TILOTOR-547493 format. One record per residue (C-alpha): residue number from 1; x, y, z; residue in three letters. Coordinates in Angstrom, 1 decimal. Example, Ala and Ser with C-alpha at 12.3 -4.5 7.8 and 13.67 -1.06 7.14 Angstrom:
BEGIN
+-----+--------+--------+--------+-----+
:   i :      x :      y :      z :  aa :
+-----+--------+--------+--------+-----+
:   1 :   12.3 :   -4.5 :    7.8 : Ala :
:   2 :   13.7 :   -1.1 :    7.1 : Ser :
+-----+--------+--------+--------+-----+
REM end
This chain:
BEGIN
+-----+--------+--------+--------+-----+
:   i :      x :      y :      z :  aa :
+-----+--------+--------+--------+-----+
:   1 :   87.1 :   89.9 :   89.1 : Met :
:   2 :   86.0 :   89.6 :   92.5 : Arg :
:   3 :   83.1 :   91.4 :   93.4 : Lys :
:   4 :   82.3 :   92.7 :   97.0 : Val :
:   5 :   79.1 :   93.8 :   98.4 : Trp :
:   6 :   79.2 :   96.4 :  101.2 : Ile :
:   7 :   76.1 :   97.3 :  103.1 : Asp :
:   8 :   76.0 :  100.4 :  105.0 : Ala :
:   9 :   73.2 :  100.1 :  107.6 : Gly :
:  10 :   70.1 :  102.4 :  108.0 : His :
:  11 :   69.8 :  105.2 :  106.0 : Gly :
:  12 :   67.5 :  108.2 :  105.2 : Gly :
:  13 :   64.4 :  108.2 :  107.9 : Lys :
:  14 :   66.4 :  105.4 :  109.9 : Asp :
:  15 :   69.2 :  107.0 :  111.8 : Pro :
:  16 :   70.3 :  104.0 :  113.5 : Gly :
:  17 :   71.7 :  104.5 :  116.8 : Ala :
:  18 :   71.8 :  108.1 :  118.1 : Val :
:  19 :   73.7 :  109.5 :  121.2 : Gly :
:  20 :   76.6 :  111.6 :  121.9 : Asn :
:  21 :   76.1 :  113.9 :  118.8 : Gly :
:  22 :   76.5 :  110.9 :  116.6 : Leu :
:  23 :   74.1 :  109.3 :  114.3 : Lys :
:  24 :   75.0 :  105.5 :  113.0 : Glu :
:  25 :   73.9 :  105.8 :  109.1 : Lys :
:  26 :   76.5 :  108.8 :  109.0 : Asp :
:  27 :   79.3 :  106.9 :  110.6 : Ile :
:  28 :   78.7 :  103.7 :  108.6 : Val :
:  29 :   78.4 :  105.3 :  105.4 : Leu :
:  30 :   81.5 :  106.9 :  105.5 : Ala :
:  31 :   83.5 :  103.7 :  106.6 : Val :
:  32 :   81.2 :  102.3 :  103.6 : Ser :
:  33 :   82.7 :  104.6 :  101.0 : Leu :
:  34 :   86.0 :  104.6 :  102.7 : Gly :
:  35 :   86.1 :  100.8 :  102.2 : Val :
:  36 :   84.9 :  101.3 :   98.4 : Lys :
:  37 :   87.8 :  103.7 :   97.4 : Lys :
:  38 :   90.7 :  101.9 :   99.7 : Lys :
:  39 :   90.0 :   98.4 :   98.3 : Leu :
:  40 :   89.7 :   99.5 :   94.6 : Glu :
:  41 :   92.7 :  101.8 :   94.8 : Ser :
:  42 :   95.3 :   99.5 :   96.5 : Asp :
:  43 :   94.2 :   95.7 :   95.2 : Tyr :
:  44 :   93.9 :   94.6 :   91.7 : Glu :
:  45 :   90.7 :   92.7 :   90.4 : Gly :
:  46 :   88.0 :   93.4 :   92.6 : Val :
:  47 :   85.0 :   95.5 :   92.2 : Gln :
:  48 :   83.1 :   97.1 :   95.2 : Val :
:  49 :   79.5 :   97.9 :   95.2 : Glu :
:  50 :   77.2 :   99.4 :   97.8 : Leu :
:  51 :   73.6 :   99.2 :   99.1 : Ser :
:  52 :   73.7 :  102.8 :   99.3 : Arg :
:  53 :   76.4 :  105.6 :   98.7 : Ser :
:  54 :   73.9 :  108.5 :  100.0 : Thr :
:  55 :   71.8 :  109.1 :  102.9 : Asp :
:  56 :   68.8 :  106.9 :  101.6 : Val :
:  57 :   66.5 :  104.3 :  103.1 : Phe :
:  58 :   66.3 :  100.7 :  102.0 : Leu :
:  59 :   64.4 :   97.8 :  103.4 : Glu :
:  60 :   66.6 :   95.0 :  104.2 : Leu :
:  61 :   64.9 :   92.6 :  101.3 : Lys :
:  62 :   66.1 :   95.4 :   98.6 : Glu :
:  63 :   69.8 :   95.2 :  100.2 : Arg :
:  64 :   70.0 :   91.2 :  100.2 : Thr :
:  65 :   68.1 :   91.0 :   97.0 : Asp :
:  66 :   70.4 :   93.3 :   95.2 : Ala :
:  67 :   73.5 :   91.6 :   96.6 : Ala :
:  68 :   72.2 :   88.4 :   95.6 : Asn :
:  69 :   71.5 :   89.6 :   92.0 : Lys :
:  70 :   75.0 :   91.1 :   91.7 : Ala :
:  71 :   76.3 :   87.5 :   92.6 : Val :
:  72 :   78.8 :   88.9 :   94.9 : Ala :
:  73 :   81.8 :   87.0 :   96.3 : Asp :
:  74 :   81.3 :   88.3 :   99.8 : Leu :
:  75 :   79.0 :   90.6 :  101.7 : Leu :
:  76 :   79.5 :   92.8 :  104.9 : Val :
:  77 :   77.3 :   94.8 :  106.7 : Ser :
:  78 :   78.4 :   97.4 :  108.5 : Ile :
:  79 :   76.9 :   98.9 :  111.5 : His :
:  80 :   77.8 :  100.7 :  115.0 : Cys :
:  81 :   76.2 :   99.4 :  118.2 : Asn :
:  82 :   74.2 :  100.5 :  121.1 : Ala :
:  83 :   73.2 :   99.4 :  124.5 : Gly :
:  84 :   75.6 :  100.9 :  127.0 : Gly :
:  85 :   77.9 :   98.8 :  128.6 : Gly :
:  86 :   81.7 :   98.7 :  128.3 : Ala :
:  87 :   81.2 :   99.2 :  124.5 : Gly :
:  88 :   84.0 :   97.6 :  121.8 : Gly :
:  89 :   83.6 :   95.6 :  118.5 : Phe :
:  90 :   82.2 :   92.7 :  117.5 : Glu :
:  91 :   80.9 :   90.9 :  114.4 : Ser :
:  92 :   78.6 :   88.7 :  113.8 : Phe :
:  93 :   77.2 :   85.4 :  111.4 : Arg :
:  94 :   74.2 :   83.8 :  110.9 : Tyr :
:  95 :   73.4 :   81.6 :  113.2 : Thr :
:  96 :   73.8 :   78.7 :  110.9 : Asn :
:  97 :   76.4 :   80.1 :  108.8 : Ala :
:  98 :   78.3 :   78.3 :  106.0 : Ser :
:  99 :   82.2 :   77.3 :  106.4 : Ala :
: 100 :   83.2 :   80.3 :  104.1 : Ala :
: 101 :   81.0 :   82.7 :  106.2 : Ser :
: 102 :   82.7 :   81.4 :  109.4 : Arg :
: 103 :   86.1 :   81.9 :  107.3 : Ser :
: 104 :   85.1 :   85.2 :  106.4 : Leu :
: 105 :   84.5 :   86.2 :  109.9 : Gln :
: 106 :   87.6 :   84.8 :  111.4 : Asn :
: 107 :   89.7 :   86.9 :  108.9 : Val :
: 108 :   87.9 :   90.1 :  109.0 : Leu :
: 109 :   86.9 :   90.2 :  112.8 : His :
: 110 :   90.9 :   89.6 :  113.4 : Ser :
: 111 :   91.9 :   92.4 :  110.9 : Glu :
: 112 :   89.9 :   95.0 :  112.3 : Ile :
: 113 :   90.8 :   94.3 :  115.9 : Met :
: 114 :   94.5 :   94.7 :  114.6 : Ile :
: 115 :   93.9 :   98.1 :  113.1 : Ala :
: 116 :   92.1 :   99.0 :  116.5 : Leu :
: 117 :   94.8 :   98.1 :  118.9 : Lys :
: 118 :   96.2 :  101.4 :  119.1 : Pro :
: 119 :   92.6 :  102.7 :  120.4 : Tyr :
: 120 :   92.5 :  100.6 :  123.1 : Asn :
: 121 :   89.1 :   99.1 :  121.6 : Val :
: 122 :   87.5 :   96.1 :  123.6 : Arg :
: 123 :   86.8 :   92.9 :  121.5 : Asp :
: 124 :   83.6 :   91.5 :  122.5 : Arg :
: 125 :   83.9 :   88.8 :  120.2 : Gly :
: 126 :   82.9 :   86.5 :  117.1 : Gln :
: 127 :   79.1 :   86.0 :  117.7 : Lys :
: 128 :   76.4 :   84.5 :  115.5 : Ala :
: 129 :   72.8 :   85.7 :  115.3 : Ala :
: 130 :   69.7 :   85.5 :  113.3 : Asn :
: 131 :   70.2 :   88.4 :  111.2 : Leu :
: 132 :   68.3 :   89.3 :  108.1 : His :
: 133 :   71.8 :   90.8 :  106.3 : Met :
: 134 :   73.8 :   87.3 :  107.3 : Cys :
: 135 :   70.7 :   85.0 :  106.7 : Arg :
: 136 :   69.4 :   86.0 :  103.5 : Glu :
: 137 :   72.5 :   86.6 :  101.5 : Ser :
: 138 :   73.5 :   83.8 :   99.2 : Lys :
: 139 :   77.1 :   84.4 :   99.5 : Met :
: 140 :   79.7 :   84.3 :  102.5 : Pro :
: 141 :   78.2 :   87.1 :  104.8 : Ala :
: 142 :   79.4 :   88.8 :  108.0 : Val :
: 143 :   77.9 :   92.1 :  110.1 : Leu :
: 144 :   80.3 :   94.0 :  112.0 : Thr :
: 145 :   79.2 :   96.2 :  114.6 : Glu :
: 146 :   81.8 :   99.1 :  115.1 : Asn :
: 147 :   82.1 :  100.8 :  118.4 : Leu :
: 148 :   78.8 :  102.0 :  120.5 : Phe :
: 149 :   77.1 :  105.2 :  119.6 : Ile :
: 150 :   75.6 :  105.4 :  123.2 : Asp :
: 151 :   79.2 :  104.6 :  125.1 : Val :
: 152 :   80.9 :  108.1 :  125.7 : Ala :
: 153 :   84.7 :  106.6 :  125.5 : Asn :
: 154 :   83.4 :  105.2 :  121.9 : Asp :
: 155 :   82.0 :  108.1 :  120.8 : Ala :
: 156 :   84.6 :  109.9 :  121.4 : Val :
: 157 :   86.7 :  107.4 :  119.2 : Lys :
: 158 :   84.6 :  107.7 :  116.6 : Leu :
: 159 :   84.6 :  111.2 :  116.0 : Lys :
: 160 :   88.2 :  110.8 :  115.4 : Arg :
: 161 :   89.4 :  110.7 :  111.9 : Gln :
: 162 :   92.2 :  108.2 :  112.4 : Asp :
: 163 :   89.7 :  105.8 :  114.2 : Val :
: 164 :   87.5 :  105.7 :  111.2 : Ile :
: 165 :   90.3 :  105.1 :  109.0 : Asp :
: 166 :   91.6 :  102.4 :  111.4 : Ala :
: 167 :   88.0 :  100.8 :  110.6 : Leu :
: 168 :   88.5 :  101.1 :  106.9 : Ile :
: 169 :   91.8 :   99.8 :  107.0 : Ala :
: 170 :   90.7 :   96.9 :  109.0 : Gly :
: 171 :   88.1 :   95.7 :  106.8 : His :
: 172 :   90.1 :   96.0 :  103.6 : Val :
: 173 :   92.6 :   93.8 :  105.2 : Ala :
: 174 :   90.4 :   91.6 :  106.2 : Gly :
: 175 :   88.2 :   91.3 :  102.7 : Ile :
: 176 :   91.7 :   91.6 :  100.8 : Ala :
: 177 :   93.1 :   88.8 :  103.0 : Lys :
: 178 :   89.9 :   86.6 :  102.7 : Tyr :
: 179 :   89.8 :   86.7 :   98.7 : Leu :
: 180 :   93.8 :   86.6 :   98.7 : Gly :
: 181 :   94.0 :   90.0 :   96.3 : Leu :
: 182 :   96.9 :   91.2 :   95.3 : Lys :
: 183 :   98.3 :   94.2 :   96.0 : Lys :
: 184 :   98.9 :   97.2 :   93.2 : Lys :
: 185 :  102.3 :   97.4 :   92.1 : Glu :
: 186 :  104.3 :  100.6 :   93.2 : Gly :
: 187 :  101.2 :  101.2 :   96.0 : Lys :
: 188 :  102.8 :  103.1 :   98.4 : Pro :
: 189 :  102.1 :  101.5 :  102.0 : Met :
: 190 :  102.0 :  104.7 :  104.4 : Ser :
: 191 :   99.2 :  107.8 :  104.0 : Asn :
: 192 :  100.6 :  110.1 :  101.3 : Pro :
: 193 :   98.5 :  112.9 :  102.9 : Asn :
: 194 :  100.0 :  112.8 :  106.0 : Arg :
: 195 :  102.0 :  115.3 :  107.9 : Asp :
: 196 :  105.8 :  113.0 :  108.6 : Ile :
: 197 :  106.7 :  115.7 :  110.9 : Asn :
: 198 :  103.9 :  115.2 :  113.3 : Val :
: 199 :  103.4 :  111.6 :  115.4 : Ala :
: 200 :  100.1 :  110.3 :  115.4 : Ser :
: 201 :   97.9 :  110.7 :  118.6 : Pro :
: 202 :   98.3 :  107.2 :  119.4 : Trp :
: 203 :  102.2 :  107.1 :  119.1 : Ala :
: 204 :  102.8 :  110.4 :  120.9 : Val :
: 205 :  103.9 :  109.0 :  124.3 : Ser :
: 206 :  106.0 :  106.3 :  122.8 : Ala :
: 207 :  107.7 :  108.5 :  120.1 : Trp :
: 208 :  108.8 :  111.3 :  123.1 : Glu :
: 209 :  109.7 :  108.3 :  125.3 : Ala :
: 210 :  112.3 :  106.6 :  122.6 : Ala :
: 211 :  113.6 :  110.2 :  121.6 : Thr :
: 212 :  114.6 :  110.9 :  125.2 : Lys :
: 213 :  116.1 :  107.5 :  125.5 : Leu :
: 214 :  118.4 :  108.5 :  122.1 : Gly :
: 215 :  116.8 :  105.9 :  120.2 : Tyr :
: 216 :  115.7 :  108.5 :  117.9 : Phe :
: 217 :  116.7 :  112.0 :  117.0 : Asp :
: 218 :  113.2 :  113.5 :  117.4 : Gly :
: 219 :  112.5 :  114.3 :  113.7 : Thr :
: 220 :  110.3 :  112.9 :  110.9 : Arg :
: 221 :  108.1 :  110.5 :  113.1 : Pro :
: 222 :  105.6 :  109.5 :  110.4 : Gly :
: 223 :  108.4 :  108.9 :  107.8 : Ser :
: 224 :  109.1 :  105.2 :  106.7 : Pro :
: 225 :  112.2 :  103.7 :  108.3 : Ile :
: 226 :  114.8 :  102.1 :  105.9 : Thr :
: 227 :  116.9 :   99.3 :  106.9 : Arg :
: 228 :  120.3 :  101.0 :  107.4 : Glu :
: 229 :  118.5 :  103.5 :  109.7 : Glu :
: 230 :  116.9 :  100.4 :  111.5 : Leu :
: 231 :  120.4 :   99.5 :  111.9 : Ala :
: 232 :  121.3 :  102.3 :  113.6 : Ile :
: 233 :  118.6 :  102.3 :  115.9 : Val :
: 234 :  119.4 :   98.7 :  116.7 : Ile :
: 235 :  123.1 :   99.6 :  117.7 : Met :
: 236 :  122.0 :  102.6 :  119.6 : Arg :
: 237 :  119.8 :   99.8 :  122.0 : Met :
: 238 :  122.7 :   97.6 :  122.0 : Glu :
: 239 :  125.3 :  100.5 :  123.2 : Asn :
: 240 :  122.5 :  101.2 :  126.0 : Lys :
: 241 :  122.6 :   97.7 :  127.7 : Lys :
+-----+--------+--------+--------+-----+
REM end
C-alpha cells in the first residue's frame, strides 16, 4: 500500500490569497478532497491522507510533523497564487531537493499542464525555493501553485468546475505516474455523470467546425468513440481531400 500525503494550504483563520470573490483556502481544499477521492477510487494499492479535510487552521510544523509521522511516500502541498501579472501555474521543490523530489516535480508539473492545456493556462515553470512544506518533509515533496486568485482571467477559470476537475485530474495523474500505480480494472475512463449530448465548453468551437465539415453527424459529442466509428471519421476525412 502506497501512502500519499495531500496538504491543502491555509485554512480557518488564514484564508490565504483573497480576490475576485475567491479564497485560496476554499479552492485548495476542494482540489485536495477531489484528489483523495479520485486517486483512491481509480487506482489500486494507494491510501491518501490529508493535512486537513475541513476549514481549520494548522501551523506549518503540524502539517509536516503529521506527514513525517505517517511515513508517507510523497507529499504534495496544494496552493493558489497571488501577486498579479500574467497568472498561470507553477510548481516548487526545495532549493536543495533530492533527486526523488525533482523527479516528482517533473512528472507532476507535466501532468497538470497537460490537464490544463484546453484552458490556455500559462506555464510559469518548475521552480525551487526554501519553502517549509518542501524543506521539512522527509519524503519527496512538491508544492503546486494553481493559478492566481488576483488575476481576473485566472479567477474566472477557478470559478469553473471543469477547471477544478482538470486540476484534480492532473494531480492524480502525476502522483499515479510517479508511484507507478495500477488503474483499477473496469474503471471507466470517462466521467459517468456528464451529459454526452452536450459538448464541453473548451471543445464547442472545434466540435461545431468538425460537424460542419461532415466528419461527425453532430450527435453525442461527449460519448467515447469506437474503432469502427473512428474508421468512418478517417474515411470521411480522406474523401474530402
